[in-house]
C-alpha positions as CSV (number, residue, x, y, z in Angstrom):
1,M,-100.5,-245.3,27.5
2,S,-98.2,-242.7,26.0
3,E,-96.5,-240.1,28.2
4,K,-96.4,-237.6,25.3
5,K,-98.0,-234.3,26.1
6,Y,-99.8,-232.0,23.5
7,D,-100.9,-228.4,23.5
8,L,-104.6,-228.7,23.0
9,M,-104.6,-225.5,21.0
10,S,-102.0,-226.7,18.5
11,H,-102.9,-227.1,14.8
12,D,-100.9,-230.3,15.0
13,L,-103.8,-231.9,17.0
14,M,-107.1,-232.4,15.2
15,T,-110.3,-234.5,15.1
16,A,-110.3,-237.4,12.7
17,P,-112.9,-235.7,10.3
18,E,-110.8,-232.5,10.3
19,A,-107.6,-234.4,9.6
20,S,-109.3,-236.3,6.8
21,R,-110.5,-233.0,5.2
22,R,-107.1,-231.3,5.7
23,W,-105.4,-234.2,3.8
24,G,-108.0,-234.0,1.1
25,Y,-110.1,-237.1,1.9
26,E,-113.7,-237.7,2.9
27,E,-114.5,-237.1,6.7
28,S,-114.7,-240.8,7.4
29,Y,-111.2,-241.6,5.9
30,V,-109.3,-241.8,9.2
31,R,-111.8,-244.1,10.9
32,Q,-111.9,-246.4,7.9
33,M,-108.1,-246.6,7.6
34,I,-107.6,-247.3,11.3
35,K,-110.0,-250.3,11.0
36,K,-108.1,-251.6,8.0
37,Y,-104.5,-250.8,9.1
38,P,-104.5,-250.3,12.9
39,D,-100.7,-250.6,13.2
40,R,-99.9,-247.7,10.8
41,I,-100.2,-245.0,13.5
42,P,-97.6,-245.0,16.4
43,E,-98.8,-245.1,20.0
44,G,-99.5,-241.6,21.3
45,E,-100.4,-240.1,17.9
46,I,-104.1,-241.0,18.0
47,R,-106.6,-241.2,20.9
48,M,-110.3,-241.3,21.7
49,F,-111.7,-238.5,23.9
50,G,-115.2,-239.7,24.7
51,K,-116.6,-240.3,21.3
52,T,-114.2,-238.0,19.5
53,L,-111.2,-239.5,17.8
54,V,-108.1,-237.1,17.9
55,I,-105.0,-237.5,15.7
56,T,-101.7,-235.7,15.3
57,S,-100.1,-234.5,12.1
58,K,-97.4,-237.1,12.6
59,G,-100.2,-239.8,12.9
60,M,-101.7,-238.6,9.7
61,E,-98.4,-238.7,7.9
62,N,-97.9,-242.3,9.0
63,L,-101.4,-243.2,8.0
64,T,-101.3,-241.6,4.6
65,G,-97.6,-241.5,3.7
66,Q,-98.0,-237.8,2.9
67,S,-97.1,-234.6,4.7
68,L,-99.8,-231.9,4.9
69,K,-99.6,-229.4,2.0
70,E,-99.8,-226.0,3.6
71,Y,-101.4,-223.3,1.6
72,W,-101.2,-219.5,2.1
73,Y,-104.2,-217.2,1.6
74,F,-104.3,-213.5,0.7
75,Y,-107.3,-211.5,2.1
76,I,-108.8,-208.1,1.7
77,E,-111.2,-207.7,4.7
78,K,-113.2,-204.9,6.2
79,Q,-115.4,-205.1,9.3
80,Q,-115.0,-208.9,9.2
81,I,-116.4,-209.1,5.7
82,V,-114.0,-210.8,3.2
83,F,-113.9,-209.0,-0.1
84,K,-111.2,-211.1,-1.6
85,E,-109.6,-214.5,-0.8
86,V,-106.9,-216.0,-3.0
87,K,-105.2,-219.3,-2.3
88,Y,-101.4,-219.7,-3.0
89,N,-99.0,-222.6,-2.9
90,S,-96.3,-220.8,-1.0
91,Y,-95.6,-218.0,1.4
92,E,-93.5,-216.2,-1.2
93,E,-96.4,-216.2,-3.7
94,A,-98.9,-214.8,-1.1
95,L,-96.4,-212.2,0.1
96,E,-95.8,-211.1,-3.5
97,R,-99.5,-210.6,-3.9
98,L,-99.7,-208.6,-0.6
99,M,-96.8,-206.4,-1.7
100,D,-98.4,-205.8,-5.1
101,E,-101.7,-204.9,-3.5
102,L,-100.0,-202.5,-1.1
103,G,-98.1,-201.0,-4.1
104,K,-101.4,-200.3,-5.9
105,R,-102.5,-198.3,-2.9
106,G,-99.2,-196.3,-2.8
107,I,-97.6,-198.2,0.1
108,S,-94.0,-199.0,-0.9
109,N,-92.1,-199.1,2.3
110,Y,-94.0,-201.9,4.0
111,V,-92.1,-204.5,6.1
112,P,-94.1,-207.7,6.7
113,A,-95.4,-207.8,10.2
114,A,-98.0,-209.7,12.2
115,I,-101.3,-207.9,12.8
116,D,-102.8,-210.1,15.4
117,D,-101.8,-211.4,18.9
118,Q,-101.3,-215.0,17.7
119,N,-99.0,-214.0,14.8
120,Q,-101.2,-215.8,12.3
121,R,-101.9,-212.9,10.0
122,I,-99.2,-210.9,8.3
123,G,-100.3,-207.6,6.7
124,L,-101.5,-204.1,7.3
125,Q,-104.6,-202.3,8.5
126,L,-105.3,-199.3,6.3
127,D,-106.6,-196.0,7.7
128,N,-110.2,-196.8,6.5
129,G,-110.2,-200.0,8.5
130,T,-109.5,-202.4,5.6
131,L,-107.2,-205.3,6.3
132,L,-104.8,-206.6,3.7
133,F,-103.1,-209.8,5.0
134,I,-101.8,-213.2,4.3
135,T,-102.3,-216.3,6.5
136,T,-102.2,-220.1,6.4
137,N,-105.7,-220.2,7.9
138,G,-108.2,-220.4,5.0
139,R,-111.8,-219.5,5.8
140,R,-113.6,-222.5,4.2
């Protein structure tokens, strides 16, 4: 058994169906590939917890031969209702969209900053309660 320890709240650790979806495959992909190629994933990178199969990003990279493509999203949100969601291929593209949107609203001296305790959303809350932000966590 592996001595490696993982933070259970980490985005690096995911269920097999979630990992399959994040890499762009059907939910059963990980289970099917493990049956076909059981030696592709190093010890400590995949484990059963009861009936739930859990895998790390490194395990998925070994299994698929691909790193996870991380997308950035731009949001306009008010009272937890999303009015706009746009997906971007990079932080720079999403940040440019955020800055353009702030510029349209007369805000030109904005310095990118986190707006939540987990530092997952970068943006600004306007006086009317509207949030303009970018994040790597898409709503799906």
